[in-house]
N, C-alpha and C positions, 0 to 999 in steps of 0.2 A: 502494500497499500503505502510506505513510504515514498518508494523507489520510484512507482510510476507516474504521484503527485513530482519529483525531483525531475523526472522527463518530461510531466505536461507542462510545470513551465518554463526548463531547460527551449521544450519547441517551441512556445509560445514566445522565450525573448530572442531565437534564433528570426521570427515572422517578424516580431520587434525591428528585432537590430536592420535587417533585409528595408523593412520599408521603411525606415530612420533612414537607411543609408541611400535608398535613391532619394529621403523628397533632400539631404544633403546633396548628391551630385545633382539635381536637376535645380537646386539653385545655387550652384557654381557653375554650374553650364548658362546659367543666364545671368550670371556677375558677367562671366567672362565674356560672351557675346555683346555682352551694353559694354564694356569694358576697351573693346574692339570696336565696337562701333563711335561708344565715343574718339579713340585713337584716327578714328577713318577721319572722325574732323578732327583733332588736331595739328 
């Protein structure tokens, strides 16, 4: 029972971690594209 609980939380952390990583990646790409566009105008 204890191990199943740990495995369940571990799986949730992986899913949440991938979700947060995807959000961070999208934000980074958006910031990079904005900087690139500003760089073109400069």
